[in-house]
mmCIF entry with sequence, helices, sheets and N, C-alpha, C, O atoms, coordinates in Angstrom:
data_MODEL
# 
_entry.id   MODEL 
# 
_entity.id                         1 
_entity.type                       polymer 
_entity.pdbx_number_of_molecules   1 
# 
_entity_poly.entity_id                      1 
_entity_poly.type                           'polypeptide(L)' 
_entity_poly.nstd_linkage                   no 
_entity_poly.nstd_monomer                   no 
_entity_poly.pdbx_seq_one_letter_code       MFWKVLGFIVLIWIALALLGSIIKGVFWLVVAGALVLGLVWLYRAISSDNDRYSSKF 
_entity_poly.pdbx_seq_one_letter_code_can   MFWKVLGFIVLIWIALALLGSIIKGVFWLVVAGALVLGLVWLYRAISSDNDRYSSKF 
_entity_poly.pdbx_strand_id                 A 
# 
loop_
_entity_poly_seq.entity_id 
_entity_poly_seq.num 
_entity_poly_seq.mon_id 
_entity_poly_seq.hetero 
1 1  MET n 
1 2  PHE n 
1 3  TRP n 
1 4  LYS n 
1 5  VAL n 
1 6  LEU n 
1 7  GLY n 
1 8  PHE n 
1 9  ILE n 
1 10 VAL n 
1 11 LEU n 
1 12 ILE n 
1 13 TRP n 
1 14 ILE n 
1 15 ALA n 
1 16 LEU n 
1 17 ALA n 
1 18 LEU n 
1 19 LEU n 
1 20 GLY n 
1 21 SER n 
1 22 ILE n 
1 23 ILE n 
1 24 LYS n 
1 25 GLY n 
1 26 VAL n 
1 27 PHE n 
1 28 TRP n 
1 29 LEU n 
1 30 VAL n 
1 31 VAL n 
1 32 ALA n 
1 33 GLY n 
1 34 ALA n 
1 35 LEU n 
1 36 VAL n 
1 37 LEU n 
1 38 GLY n 
1 39 LEU n 
1 40 VAL n 
1 41 TRP n 
1 42 LEU n 
1 43 TYR n 
1 44 ARG n 
1 45 ALA n 
1 46 ILE n 
1 47 SER n 
1 48 SER n 
1 49 ASP n 
1 50 ASN n 
1 51 ASP n 
1 52 ARG n 
1 53 TYR n 
1 54 SER n 
1 55 SER n 
1 56 LYS n 
1 57 PHE n 
# 
_struct_asym.id          A 
_struct_asym.entity_id   1 
# 
_struct_conf.conf_type_id            HELX_P 
_struct_conf.id                      HELX_P1 
_struct_conf.pdbx_PDB_helix_id       AA1 
_struct_conf.beg_label_comp_id       PHE 
_struct_conf.beg_label_asym_id       A 
_struct_conf.beg_label_seq_id        2 
_struct_conf.pdbx_beg_PDB_ins_code   ? 
_struct_conf.end_label_comp_id       SER 
_struct_conf.end_label_asym_id       A 
_struct_conf.end_label_seq_id        47 
_struct_conf.pdbx_end_PDB_ins_code   ? 
_struct_conf.beg_auth_comp_id        PHE 
_struct_conf.beg_auth_asym_id        A 
_struct_conf.beg_auth_seq_id         2 
_struct_conf.end_auth_comp_id        SER 
_struct_conf.end_auth_asym_id        A 
_struct_conf.end_auth_seq_id         47 
_struct_conf.pdbx_PDB_helix_class    1 
_struct_conf.details                 ? 
_struct_conf.pdbx_PDB_helix_length   46 
# 
_struct_conf_type.id          HELX_P 
_struct_conf_type.criteria    ? 
_struct_conf_type.reference   ? 
# 
loop_
_atom_site.group_PDB 
_atom_site.id 
_atom_site.type_symbol 
_atom_site.label_atom_id 
_atom_site.label_alt_id 
_atom_site.label_comp_id 
_atom_site.label_asym_id 
_atom_site.label_entity_id 
_atom_site.label_seq_id 
_atom_site.pdbx_PDB_ins_code 
_atom_site.Cartn_x 
_atom_site.Cartn_y 
_atom_site.Cartn_z 
_atom_site.occupancy 
_atom_site.B_iso_or_equiv 
_atom_site.pdbx_formal_charge 
_atom_site.auth_seq_id 
_atom_site.auth_comp_id 
_atom_site.auth_asym_id 
_atom_site.auth_atom_id 
_atom_site.pdbx_PDB_model_num 
ATOM 1   N N  . MET A 1 1  ? 105.309 74.486  -49.064 1.00 0.00 ? 1  MET A N  1 
ATOM 2   C CA . MET A 1 1  ? 105.463 75.946  -48.934 1.00 0.00 ? 1  MET A CA 1 
ATOM 3   C C  . MET A 1 1  ? 104.102 76.667  -48.956 1.00 0.00 ? 1  MET A C  1 
ATOM 4   O O  . MET A 1 1  ? 103.864 77.614  -48.206 1.00 0.00 ? 1  MET A O  1 
ATOM 5   N N  . PHE A 1 2  ? 103.232 76.187  -49.832 1.00 0.00 ? 2  PHE A N  1 
ATOM 6   C CA . PHE A 1 2  ? 101.928 76.812  -49.993 1.00 0.00 ? 2  PHE A CA 1 
ATOM 7   C C  . PHE A 1 2  ? 101.165 76.718  -48.671 1.00 0.00 ? 2  PHE A C  1 
ATOM 8   O O  . PHE A 1 2  ? 100.523 77.688  -48.268 1.00 0.00 ? 2  PHE A O  1 
ATOM 9   N N  . TRP A 1 3  ? 101.221 75.586  -47.996 1.00 0.00 ? 3  TRP A N  1 
ATOM 10  C CA . TRP A 1 3  ? 100.478 75.407  -46.739 1.00 0.00 ? 3  TRP A CA 1 
ATOM 11  C C  . TRP A 1 3  ? 101.037 76.273  -45.625 1.00 0.00 ? 3  TRP A C  1 
ATOM 12  O O  . TRP A 1 3  ? 100.285 76.726  -44.762 1.00 0.00 ? 3  TRP A O  1 
ATOM 13  N N  . LYS A 1 4  ? 102.323 76.509  -45.627 1.00 0.00 ? 4  LYS A N  1 
ATOM 14  C CA . LYS A 1 4  ? 102.928 77.388  -44.610 1.00 0.00 ? 4  LYS A CA 1 
ATOM 15  C C  . LYS A 1 4  ? 102.411 78.830  -44.826 1.00 0.00 ? 4  LYS A C  1 
ATOM 16  O O  . LYS A 1 4  ? 102.019 79.501  -43.871 1.00 0.00 ? 4  LYS A O  1 
ATOM 17  N N  . VAL A 1 5  ? 102.415 79.283  -46.058 1.00 0.00 ? 5  VAL A N  1 
ATOM 18  C CA . VAL A 1 5  ? 101.919 80.634  -46.365 1.00 0.00 ? 5  VAL A CA 1 
ATOM 19  C C  . VAL A 1 5  ? 100.435 80.749  -46.016 1.00 0.00 ? 5  VAL A C  1 
ATOM 20  O O  . VAL A 1 5  ? 100.002 81.722  -45.398 1.00 0.00 ? 5  VAL A O  1 
ATOM 21  N N  . LEU A 1 6  ? 99.673  79.748  -46.419 1.00 0.00 ? 6  LEU A N  1 
ATOM 22  C CA . LEU A 1 6  ? 98.223  79.788  -46.136 1.00 0.00 ? 6  LEU A CA 1 
ATOM 23  C C  . LEU A 1 6  ? 97.985  79.725  -44.595 1.00 0.00 ? 6  LEU A C  1 
ATOM 24  O O  . LEU A 1 6  ? 97.113  80.427  -44.082 1.00 0.00 ? 6  LEU A O  1 
ATOM 25  N N  . GLY A 1 7  ? 98.726  78.921  -43.896 1.00 0.00 ? 7  GLY A N  1 
ATOM 26  C CA . GLY A 1 7  ? 98.602  78.885  -42.432 1.00 0.00 ? 7  GLY A CA 1 
ATOM 27  C C  . GLY A 1 7  ? 98.937  80.181  -41.768 1.00 0.00 ? 7  GLY A C  1 
ATOM 28  O O  . GLY A 1 7  ? 98.276  80.585  -40.810 1.00 0.00 ? 7  GLY A O  1 
ATOM 29  N N  . PHE A 1 8  ? 99.975  80.855  -42.271 1.00 0.00 ? 8  PHE A N  1 
ATOM 30  C CA . PHE A 1 8  ? 100.396 82.168  -41.775 1.00 0.00 ? 8  PHE A CA 1 
ATOM 31  C C  . PHE A 1 8  ? 99.312  83.196  -42.007 1.00 0.00 ? 8  PHE A C  1 
ATOM 32  O O  . PHE A 1 8  ? 98.997  83.990  -41.120 1.00 0.00 ? 8  PHE A O  1 
ATOM 33  N N  . ILE A 1 9  ? 98.731  83.181  -43.224 1.00 0.00 ? 9  ILE A N  1 
ATOM 34  C CA . ILE A 1 9  ? 97.656  84.126  -43.539 1.00 0.00 ? 9  ILE A CA 1 
ATOM 35  C C  . ILE A 1 9  ? 96.447  83.895  -42.622 1.00 0.00 ? 9  ILE A C  1 
ATOM 36  O O  . ILE A 1 9  ? 95.840  84.852  -42.142 1.00 0.00 ? 9  ILE A O  1 
ATOM 37  N N  . VAL A 1 10 ? 96.102  82.630  -42.383 1.00 0.00 ? 10 VAL A N  1 
ATOM 38  C CA . VAL A 1 10 ? 94.947  82.290  -41.542 1.00 0.00 ? 10 VAL A CA 1 
ATOM 39  C C  . VAL A 1 10 ? 95.212  82.732  -40.129 1.00 0.00 ? 10 VAL A C  1 
ATOM 40  O O  . VAL A 1 10 ? 94.303  83.240  -39.474 1.00 0.00 ? 10 VAL A O  1 
ATOM 41  N N  . LEU A 1 11 ? 96.455  82.557  -39.615 1.00 0.00 ? 11 LEU A N  1 
ATOM 42  C CA . LEU A 1 11 ? 96.783  82.971  -38.247 1.00 0.00 ? 11 LEU A CA 1 
ATOM 43  C C  . LEU A 1 11 ? 96.697  84.506  -38.110 1.00 0.00 ? 11 LEU A C  1 
ATOM 44  O O  . LEU A 1 11 ? 96.195  85.015  -37.108 1.00 0.00 ? 11 LEU A O  1 
ATOM 45  N N  . ILE A 1 12 ? 97.182  85.221  -39.107 1.00 0.00 ? 12 ILE A N  1 
ATOM 46  C CA . ILE A 1 12 ? 97.089  86.714  -39.090 1.00 0.00 ? 12 ILE A CA 1 
ATOM 47  C C  . ILE A 1 12 ? 95.604  87.137  -39.120 1.00 0.00 ? 12 ILE A C  1 
ATOM 48  O O  . ILE A 1 12 ? 95.196  88.053  -38.406 1.00 0.00 ? 12 ILE A O  1 
ATOM 49  N N  . TRP A 1 13 ? 94.824  86.464  -39.943 1.00 0.00 ? 13 TRP A N  1 
ATOM 50  C CA . TRP A 1 13 ? 93.402  86.777  -40.029 1.00 0.00 ? 13 TRP A CA 1 
ATOM 51  C C  . TRP A 1 13 ? 92.663  86.550  -38.703 1.00 0.00 ? 13 TRP A C  1 
ATOM 52  O O  . TRP A 1 13 ? 91.838  87.371  -38.302 1.00 0.00 ? 13 TRP A O  1 
ATOM 53  N N  . ILE A 1 14 ? 92.954  85.456  -38.041 1.00 0.00 ? 14 ILE A N  1 
ATOM 54  C CA . ILE A 1 14 ? 92.345  85.157  -36.766 1.00 0.00 ? 14 ILE A CA 1 
ATOM 55  C C  . ILE A 1 14 ? 92.786  86.175  -35.699 1.00 0.00 ? 14 ILE A C  1 
ATOM 56  O O  . ILE A 1 14 ? 91.980  86.642  -34.895 1.00 0.00 ? 14 ILE A O  1 
ATOM 57  N N  . ALA A 1 15 ? 94.078  86.500  -35.716 1.00 0.00 ? 15 ALA A N  1 
ATOM 58  C CA . ALA A 1 15 ? 94.606  87.474  -34.745 1.00 0.00 ? 15 ALA A CA 1 
ATOM 59  C C  . ALA A 1 15 ? 93.962  88.850  -34.932 1.00 0.00 ? 15 ALA A C  1 
ATOM 60  O O  . ALA A 1 15 ? 93.629  89.511  -33.948 1.00 0.00 ? 15 ALA A O  1 
ATOM 61  N N  . LEU A 1 16 ? 93.786  89.280  -36.157 1.00 0.00 ? 16 LEU A N  1 
ATOM 62  C CA . LEU A 1 16 ? 93.155  90.552  -36.457 1.00 0.00 ? 16 LEU A CA 1 
ATOM 63  C C  . LEU A 1 16 ? 91.670  90.519  -36.066 1.00 0.00 ? 16 LEU A C  1 
ATOM 64  O O  . LEU A 1 16 ? 91.147  91.518  -35.571 1.00 0.00 ? 16 LEU A O  1 
ATOM 65  N N  . ALA A 1 17 ? 90.999  89.413  -36.275 1.00 0.00 ? 17 ALA A N  1 
ATOM 66  C CA . ALA A 1 17 ? 89.581  89.307  -35.908 1.00 0.00 ? 17 ALA A CA 1 
ATOM 67  C C  . ALA A 1 17 ? 89.443  89.394  -34.387 1.00 0.00 ? 17 ALA A C  1 
ATOM 68  O O  . ALA A 1 17 ? 88.555  90.086  -33.889 1.00 0.00 ? 17 ALA A O  1 
ATOM 69  N N  . LEU A 1 18 ? 90.331  88.685  -33.626 1.00 0.00 ? 18 LEU A N  1 
ATOM 70  C CA . LEU A 1 18 ? 90.267  88.784  -32.168 1.00 0.00 ? 18 LEU A CA 1 
ATOM 71  C C  . LEU A 1 18 ? 90.605  90.170  -31.700 1.00 0.00 ? 18 LEU A C  1 
ATOM 72  O O  . LEU A 1 18 ? 89.932  90.704  -30.818 1.00 0.00 ? 18 LEU A O  1 
ATOM 73  N N  . LEU A 1 19 ? 91.640  90.775  -32.271 1.00 0.00 ? 19 LEU A N  1 
ATOM 74  C CA . LEU A 1 19 ? 92.000  92.115  -31.872 1.00 0.00 ? 19 LEU A CA 1 
ATOM 75  C C  . LEU A 1 19 ? 90.899  93.138  -32.150 1.00 0.00 ? 19 LEU A C  1 
ATOM 76  O O  . LEU A 1 19 ? 90.674  94.050  -31.355 1.00 0.00 ? 19 LEU A O  1 
ATOM 77  N N  . GLY A 1 20 ? 90.228  92.982  -33.265 1.00 0.00 ? 20 GLY A N  1 
ATOM 78  C CA . GLY A 1 20 ? 89.136  93.860  -33.582 1.00 0.00 ? 20 GLY A CA 1 
ATOM 79  C C  . GLY A 1 20 ? 87.973  93.764  -32.614 1.00 0.00 ? 20 GLY A C  1 
ATOM 80  O O  . GLY A 1 20 ? 87.377  94.772  -32.234 1.00 0.00 ? 20 GLY A O  1 
ATOM 81  N N  . SER A 1 21 ? 87.663  92.552  -32.227 1.00 0.00 ? 21 SER A N  1 
ATOM 82  C CA . SER A 1 21 ? 86.543  92.379  -31.298 1.00 0.00 ? 21 SER A CA 1 
ATOM 83  C C  . SER A 1 21 ? 86.923  92.938  -29.870 1.00 0.00 ? 21 SER A C  1 
ATOM 84  O O  . SER A 1 21 ? 86.089  93.493  -29.155 1.00 0.00 ? 21 SER A O  1 
ATOM 85  N N  . ILE A 1 22 ? 88.213  92.754  -29.513 1.00 0.00 ? 22 ILE A N  1 
ATOM 86  C CA . ILE A 1 22 ? 88.641  93.285  -28.231 1.00 0.00 ? 22 ILE A CA 1 
ATOM 87  C C  . ILE A 1 22 ? 88.616  94.805  -28.242 1.00 0.00 ? 22 ILE A C  1 
ATOM 88  O O  . ILE A 1 22 ? 88.165  95.428  -27.282 1.00 0.00 ? 22 ILE A O  1 
ATOM 89  N N  . ILE A 1 23 ? 89.090  95.390  -29.301 1.00 0.00 ? 23 ILE A N  1 
ATOM 90  C CA . ILE A 1 23 ? 89.090  96.886  -29.405 1.00 0.00 ? 23 ILE A CA 1 
ATOM 91  C C  . ILE A 1 23 ? 87.669  97.401  -29.412 1.00 0.00 ? 23 ILE A C  1 
ATOM 92  O O  . ILE A 1 23 ? 87.374  98.421  -28.789 1.00 0.00 ? 23 ILE A O  1 
ATOM 93  N N  . LYS A 1 24 ? 86.777  96.704  -30.113 1.00 0.00 ? 24 LYS A N  1 
ATOM 94  C CA . LYS A 1 24 ? 85.382  97.139  -30.150 1.00 0.00 ? 24 LYS A CA 1 
ATOM 95  C C  . LYS A 1 24 ? 84.774  97.136  -28.752 1.00 0.00 ? 24 LYS A C  1 
ATOM 96  O O  . LYS A 1 24 ? 84.043  98.064  -28.408 1.00 0.00 ? 24 LYS A O  1 
ATOM 97  N N  . GLY A 1 25 ? 85.052  96.129  -27.943 1.00 0.00 ? 25 GLY A N  1 
ATOM 98  C CA . GLY A 1 25 ? 84.533  96.066  -26.571 1.00 0.00 ? 25 GLY A CA 1 
ATOM 99  C C  . GLY A 1 25 ? 85.165  97.107  -25.678 1.00 0.00 ? 25 GLY A C  1 
ATOM 100 O O  . GLY A 1 25 ? 84.475  97.735  -24.875 1.00 0.00 ? 25 GLY A O  1 
ATOM 101 N N  . VAL A 1 26 ? 86.460  97.301  -25.804 1.00 0.00 ? 26 VAL A N  1 
ATOM 102 C CA . VAL A 1 26 ? 87.163  98.252  -24.925 1.00 0.00 ? 26 VAL A CA 1 
ATOM 103 C C  . VAL A 1 26 ? 86.826  99.667  -25.303 1.00 0.00 ? 26 VAL A C  1 
ATOM 104 O O  . VAL A 1 26 ? 86.881  100.554 -24.451 1.00 0.00 ? 26 VAL A O  1 
ATOM 105 N N  . PHE A 1 27 ? 86.477  99.918  -26.559 1.00 0.00 ? 27 PHE A N  1 
ATOM 106 C CA . PHE A 1 27 ? 86.158  101.279 -26.972 1.00 0.00 ? 27 PHE A CA 1 
ATOM 107 C C  . PHE A 1 27 ? 84.987  101.831 -26.211 1.00 0.00 ? 27 PHE A C  1 
ATOM 108 O O  . PHE A 1 27 ? 85.019  102.993 -25.803 1.00 0.00 ? 27 PHE A O  1 
ATOM 109 N N  . TRP A 1 28 ? 83.959  101.052 -26.002 1.00 0.00 ? 28 TRP A N  1 
ATOM 110 C CA . TRP A 1 28 ? 82.775  101.536 -25.268 1.00 0.00 ? 28 TRP A CA 1 
ATOM 111 C C  . TRP A 1 28 ? 83.077  101.727 -23.773 1.00 0.00 ? 28 TRP A C  1 
ATOM 112 O O  . TRP A 1 28 ? 82.502  102.595 -23.116 1.00 0.00 ? 28 TRP A O  1 
ATOM 113 N N  . LEU A 1 29 ? 83.985  100.902 -23.256 1.00 0.00 ? 29 LEU A N  1 
ATOM 114 C CA . LEU A 1 29 ? 84.398  101.097 -21.828 1.00 0.00 ? 29 LEU A CA 1 
ATOM 115 C C  . LEU A 1 29 ? 85.182  102.394 -21.709 1.00 0.00 ? 29 LEU A C  1 
ATOM 116 O O  . LEU A 1 29 ? 85.012  103.110 -20.722 1.00 0.00 ? 29 LEU A O  1 
ATOM 117 N N  . VAL A 1 30 ? 86.028  102.722 -22.666 1.00 0.00 ? 30 VAL A N  1 
ATOM 118 C CA . VAL A 1 30 ? 86.765  103.982 -22.617 1.00 0.00 ? 30 VAL A CA 1 
ATOM 119 C C  . VAL A 1 30 ? 85.837  105.167 -22.779 1.00 0.00 ? 30 VAL A C  1 
ATOM 120 O O  . VAL A 1 30 ? 86.019  106.185 -22.111 1.00 0.00 ? 30 VAL A O  1 
ATOM 121 N N  . VAL A 1 31 ? 84.855  105.060 -23.642 1.00 0.00 ? 31 VAL A N  1 
ATOM 122 C CA . VAL A 1 31 ? 83.879  106.142 -23.809 1.00 0.00 ? 31 VAL A CA 1 
ATOM 123 C C  . VAL A 1 31 ? 83.093  106.363 -22.500 1.00 0.00 ? 31 VAL A C  1 
ATOM 124 O O  . VAL A 1 31 ? 82.900  107.500 -22.069 1.00 0.00 ? 31 VAL A O  1 
ATOM 125 N N  . ALA A 1 32 ? 82.647  105.263 -21.880 1.00 0.00 ? 32 ALA A N  1 
ATOM 126 C CA . ALA A 1 32 ? 81.898  105.375 -20.630 1.00 0.00 ? 32 ALA A CA 1 
ATOM 127 C C  . ALA A 1 32 ? 82.785  105.951 -19.516 1.00 0.00 ? 32 ALA A C  1 
ATOM 128 O O  . ALA A 1 32 ? 82.328  106.778 -18.727 1.00 0.00 ? 32 ALA A O  1 
ATOM 129 N N  . GLY A 1 33 ? 84.036  105.522 -19.451 1.00 0.00 ? 33 GLY A N  1 
ATOM 130 C CA . GLY A 1 33 ? 84.974  106.068 -18.454 1.00 0.00 ? 33 GLY A CA 1 
ATOM 131 C C  . GLY A 1 33 ? 85.239  107.528 -18.661 1.00 0.00 ? 33 GLY A C  1 
ATOM 132 O O  . GLY A 1 33 ? 85.303  108.281 -17.689 1.00 0.00 ? 33 GLY A O  1 
ATOM 133 N N  . ALA A 1 34 ? 85.396  107.956 -19.889 1.00 0.00 ? 34 ALA A N  1 
ATOM 134 C CA . ALA A 1 34 ? 85.656  109.378 -20.204 1.00 0.00 ? 34 ALA A CA 1 
ATOM 135 C C  . ALA A 1 34 ? 84.413  110.221 -19.839 1.00 0.00 ? 34 ALA A C  1 
ATOM 136 O O  . ALA A 1 34 ? 84.541  111.343 -19.350 1.00 0.00 ? 34 ALA A O  1 
ATOM 137 N N  . LEU A 1 35 ? 83.254  109.680 -20.075 1.00 0.00 ? 35 LEU A N  1 
ATOM 138 C CA . LEU A 1 35 ? 82.001  110.379 -19.710 1.00 0.00 ? 35 LEU A CA 1 
ATOM 139 C C  . LEU A 1 35 ? 81.882  110.540 -18.205 1.00 0.00 ? 35 LEU A C  1 
ATOM 140 O O  . LEU A 1 35 ? 81.542  111.622 -17.727 1.00 0.00 ? 35 LEU A O  1 
ATOM 141 N N  . VAL A 1 36 ? 82.159  109.471 -17.440 1.00 0.00 ? 36 VAL A N  1 
ATOM 142 C CA . VAL A 1 36 ? 82.103  109.556 -15.999 1.00 0.00 ? 36 VAL A CA 1 
ATOM 143 C C  . VAL A 1 36 ? 83.149  110.535 -15.483 1.00 0.00 ? 36 VAL A C  1 
ATOM 144 O O  . VAL A 1 36 ? 82.853  111.372 -14.630 1.00 0.00 ? 36 VAL A O  1 
ATOM 145 N N  . LEU A 1 37 ? 84.355  110.434 -15.992 1.00 0.00 ? 37 LEU A N  1 
ATOM 146 C CA . LEU A 1 37 ? 85.415  111.351 -15.578 1.00 0.00 ? 37 LEU A CA 1 
ATOM 147 C C  . LEU A 1 37 ? 85.053  112.808 -15.851 1.00 0.00 ? 37 LEU A C  1 
ATOM 148 O O  . LEU A 1 37 ? 85.298  113.675 -15.012 1.00 0.00 ? 37 LEU A O  1 
ATOM 149 N N  . GLY A 1 38 ? 84.474  113.081 -17.012 1.00 0.00 ? 38 GLY A N  1 
ATOM 150 C CA . GLY A 1 38 ? 84.040  114.429 -17.354 1.00 0.00 ? 38 GLY A CA 1 
ATOM 151 C C  . GLY A 1 38 ? 82.963  114.915 -16.431 1.00 0.00 ? 38 GLY A C  1 
ATOM 152 O O  . GLY A 1 38 ? 82.973  116.083 -16.041 1.00 0.00 ? 38 GLY A O  1 
ATOM 153 N N  . LEU A 1 39 ? 82.017  114.050 -16.059 1.00 0.00 ? 39 LEU A N  1 
ATOM 154 C CA . LEU A 1 39 ? 80.988  114.446 -15.123 1.00 0.00 ? 39 LEU A CA 1 
ATOM 155 C C  . LEU A 1 39 ? 81.541  114.723 -13.733 1.00 0.00 ? 39 LEU A C  1 
ATOM 156 O O  . LEU A 1 39 ? 81.085  115.651 -13.066 1.00 0.00 ? 39 LEU A O  1 
ATOM 157 N N  . VAL A 1 40 ? 82.508  113.943 -13.287 1.00 0.00 ? 40 VAL A N  1 
ATOM 158 C CA . VAL A 1 40 ? 83.150  114.153 -11.995 1.00 0.00 ? 40 VAL A CA 1 
ATOM 159 C C  . VAL A 1 40 ? 83.860  115.473 -11.967 1.00 0.00 ? 40 VAL A C  1 
ATOM 160 O O  . VAL A 1 40 ? 83.757  116.234 -11.005 1.00 0.00 ? 40 VAL A O  1 
ATOM 161 N N  . TRP A 1 41 ? 84.610  115.751 -13.068 1.00 0.00 ? 41 TRP A N  1 
ATOM 162 C CA . TRP A 1 41 ? 85.342  117.054 -13.151 1.00 0.00 ? 41 TRP A CA 1 
ATOM 163 C C  . TRP A 1 41 ? 84.346  118.198 -13.190 1.00 0.00 ? 41 TRP A C  1 
ATOM 164 O O  . TRP A 1 41 ? 84.595  119.237 -12.578 1.00 0.00 ? 41 TRP A O  1 
ATOM 165 N N  . LEU A 1 42 ? 83.243  118.048 -13.878 1.00 0.00 ? 42 LEU A N  1 
ATOM 166 C CA . LEU A 1 42 ? 82.226  119.116 -13.951 1.00 0.00 ? 42 LEU A CA 1 
ATOM 167 C C  . LEU A 1 42 ? 81.624  119.332 -12.571 1.00 0.00 ? 42 LEU A C  1 
ATOM 168 O O  . LEU A 1 42 ? 81.441  120.472 -12.146 1.00 0.00 ? 42 LEU A O  1 
ATOM 169 N N  . TYR A 1 43 ? 81.316  118.252 -11.874 1.00 0.00 ? 43 TYR A N  1 
ATOM 170 C CA . TYR A 1 43 ? 80.728  118.357 -10.525 1.00 0.00 ? 43 TYR A CA 1 
ATOM 171 C C  . TYR A 1 43 ? 81.707  119.038 -9.572  1.00 0.00 ? 43 TYR A C  1 
ATOM 172 O O  . TYR A 1 43 ? 81.317  119.907 -8.792  1.00 0.00 ? 43 TYR A O  1 
ATOM 173 N N  . ARG A 1 44 ? 82.970  118.644 -9.635  1.00 0.00 ? 44 ARG A N  1 
ATOM 174 C CA . ARG A 1 44 ? 83.960  119.269 -8.759  1.00 0.00 ? 44 ARG A CA 1 
ATOM 175 C C  . ARG A 1 44 ? 84.184  120.739 -9.086  1.00 0.00 ? 44 ARG A C  1 
ATOM 176 O O  . ARG A 1 44 ? 84.417  121.546 -8.186  1.00 0.00 ? 44 ARG A O  1 
ATOM 177 N N  . ALA A 1 45 ? 84.114  121.091 -10.364 1.00 0.00 ? 45 ALA A N  1 
ATOM 178 C CA . ALA A 1 45 ? 84.301  122.498 -10.774 1.00 0.00 ? 45 ALA A CA 1 
ATOM 179 C C  . ALA A 1 45 ? 83.128  123.347 -10.306 1.00 0.00 ? 45 ALA A C  1 
ATOM 180 O O  . ALA A 1 45 ? 83.320  124.488 -9.886  1.00 0.00 ? 45 ALA A O  1 
ATOM 181 N N  . ILE A 1 46 ? 81.928  122.811 -10.373 1.00 0.00 ? 46 ILE A N  1 
ATOM 182 C CA . ILE A 1 46 ? 80.749  123.577 -9.971  1.00 0.00 ? 46 ILE A CA 1 
ATOM 183 C C  . ILE A 1 46 ? 80.651  123.682 -8.436  1.00 0.00 ? 46 ILE A C  1 
ATOM 184 O O  . ILE A 1 46 ? 80.324  124.743 -7.904  1.00 0.00 ? 46 ILE A O  1 
ATOM 185 N N  . SER A 1 47 ? 80.929  122.599 -7.748  1.00 0.00 ? 47 SER A N  1 
ATOM 186 C CA . SER A 1 47 ? 80.733  122.594 -6.304  1.00 0.00 ? 47 SER A CA 1 
ATOM 187 C C  . SER A 1 47 ? 81.938  123.085 -5.540  1.00 0.00 ? 47 SER A C  1 
ATOM 188 O O  . SER A 1 47 ? 81.911  123.159 -4.312  1.00 0.00 ? 47 SER A O  1 
ATOM 189 N N  . SER A 1 48 ? 82.995  123.422 -6.255  1.00 0.00 ? 48 SER A N  1 
ATOM 190 C CA . SER A 1 48 ? 84.239  123.887 -5.599  1.00 0.00 ? 48 SER A CA 1 
ATOM 191 C C  . SER A 1 48 ? 84.048  125.304 -5.104  1.00 0.00 ? 48 SER A C  1 
ATOM 192 O O  . SER A 1 48 ? 83.374  126.118 -5.736  1.00 0.00 ? 48 SER A O  1 
ATOM 193 N N  . ASP A 1 49 ? 84.654  125.585 -3.959  1.00 0.00 ? 49 ASP A N  1 
ATOM 194 C CA . ASP A 1 49 ? 84.593  126.952 -3.444  1.00 0.00 ? 49 ASP A CA 1 
ATOM 195 C C  . ASP A 1 49 ? 85.987  127.592 -3.543  1.00 0.00 ? 49 ASP A C  1 
ATOM 196 O O  . ASP A 1 49 ? 86.571  128.044 -2.558  1.00 0.00 ? 49 ASP A O  1 
ATOM 197 N N  . ASN A 1 50 ? 86.487  127.602 -4.791  1.00 0.00 ? 50 ASN A N  1 
ATOM 198 C CA . ASN A 1 50 ? 87.830  128.132 -5.088  1.00 0.00 ? 50 ASN A CA 1 
ATOM 199 C C  . ASN A 1 50 ? 88.935  127.428 -4.345  1.00 0.00 ? 50 ASN A C  1 
ATOM 200 O O  . ASN A 1 50 ? 89.988  128.023 -4.115  1.00 0.00 ? 50 ASN A O  1 
ATOM 201 N N  . ASP A 1 51 ? 88.737  126.183 -3.961  1.00 0.00 ? 51 ASP A N  1 
ATOM 202 C CA . ASP A 1 51 ? 89.789  125.406 -3.331  1.00 0.00 ? 51 ASP A CA 1 
ATOM 203 C C  . ASP A 1 51 ? 90.111  124.221 -4.259  1.00 0.00 ? 51 ASP A C  1 
ATOM 204 O O  . ASP A 1 51 ? 89.611  123.111 -4.073  1.00 0.00 ? 51 ASP A O  1 
ATOM 205 N N  . ARG A 1 52 ? 90.943  124.487 -5.241  1.00 0.00 ? 52 ARG A N  1 
ATOM 206 C CA . ARG A 1 52 ? 91.216  123.514 -6.295  1.00 0.00 ? 52 ARG A CA 1 
ATOM 207 C C  . ARG A 1 52 ? 92.163  122.423 -5.859  1.00 0.00 ? 52 ARG A C  1 
ATOM 208 O O  . ARG A 1 52 ? 92.189  121.357 -6.474  1.00 0.00 ? 52 ARG A O  1 
ATOM 209 N N  . TYR A 1 53 ? 92.936  122.647 -4.825  1.00 0.00 ? 53 TYR A N  1 
ATOM 210 C CA . TYR A 1 53 ? 94.000  121.691 -4.482  1.00 0.00 ? 53 TYR A CA 1 
ATOM 211 C C  . TYR A 1 53 ? 93.611  120.702 -3.419  1.00 0.00 ? 53 TYR A C  1 
ATOM 212 O O  . TYR A 1 53 ? 94.367  119.767 -3.155  1.00 0.00 ? 53 TYR A O  1 
ATOM 213 N N  . SER A 1 54 ? 92.477  120.863 -2.804  1.00 0.00 ? 54 SER A N  1 
ATOM 214 C CA . SER A 1 54 ? 92.064  119.909 -1.754  1.00 0.00 ? 54 SER A CA 1 
ATOM 215 C C  . SER A 1 54 ? 91.197  118.834 -2.382  1.00 0.00 ? 54 SER A C  1 
ATOM 216 O O  . SER A 1 54 ? 90.364  119.117 -3.244  1.00 0.00 ? 54 SER A O  1 
ATOM 217 N N  . SER A 1 55 ? 91.399  117.602 -1.944  1.00 0.00 ? 55 SER A N  1 
ATOM 218 C CA . SER A 1 55 ? 90.592  116.502 -2.449  1.00 0.00 ? 55 SER A CA 1 
ATOM 219 C C  . SER A 1 55 ? 89.382  116.292 -1.535  1.00 0.00 ? 55 SER A C  1 
ATOM 220 O O  . SER A 1 55 ? 89.529  116.200 -0.316  1.00 0.00 ? 55 SER A O  1 
ATOM 221 N N  . LYS A 1 56 ? 88.212  116.218 -2.114  1.00 0.00 ? 56 LYS A N  1 
ATOM 222 C CA . LYS A 1 56 ? 87.003  116.068 -1.332  1.00 0.00 ? 56 LYS A CA 1 
ATOM 223 C C  . LYS A 1 56 ? 86.478  114.669 -1.319  1.00 0.00 ? 56 LYS A C  1 
ATOM 224 O O  . LYS A 1 56 ? 85.328  114.452 -0.937  1.00 0.00 ? 56 LYS A O  1 
ATOM 225 N N  . PHE A 1 57 ? 87.290  113.685 -1.731  1.00 0.00 ? 57 PHE A N  1 
ATOM 226 C CA . PHE A 1 57 ? 86.852  112.309 -1.779  1.00 0.00 ? 57 PHE A CA 1 
ATOM 227 C C  . PHE A 1 57 ? 87.015  111.652 -0.432  1.00 0.00 ? 57 PHE A C  1 
ATOM 228 O O  . PHE A 1 57 ? 86.693  110.474 -0.276  1.00 0.00 ? 57 PHE A O  1 
# 
């Protein structure tokens, strides 16, 4: 019984370590994506000639 509990704890620990590293990597991708999206919105707002519904892509 002890080994089953210890094995379960080790599996949870490994899963949390992997999840933490994945979240740490994805976090910076999300930050970079939000920055790019904000810059695109700012560019479209500044360069728009009051035509908000047309796509210029």
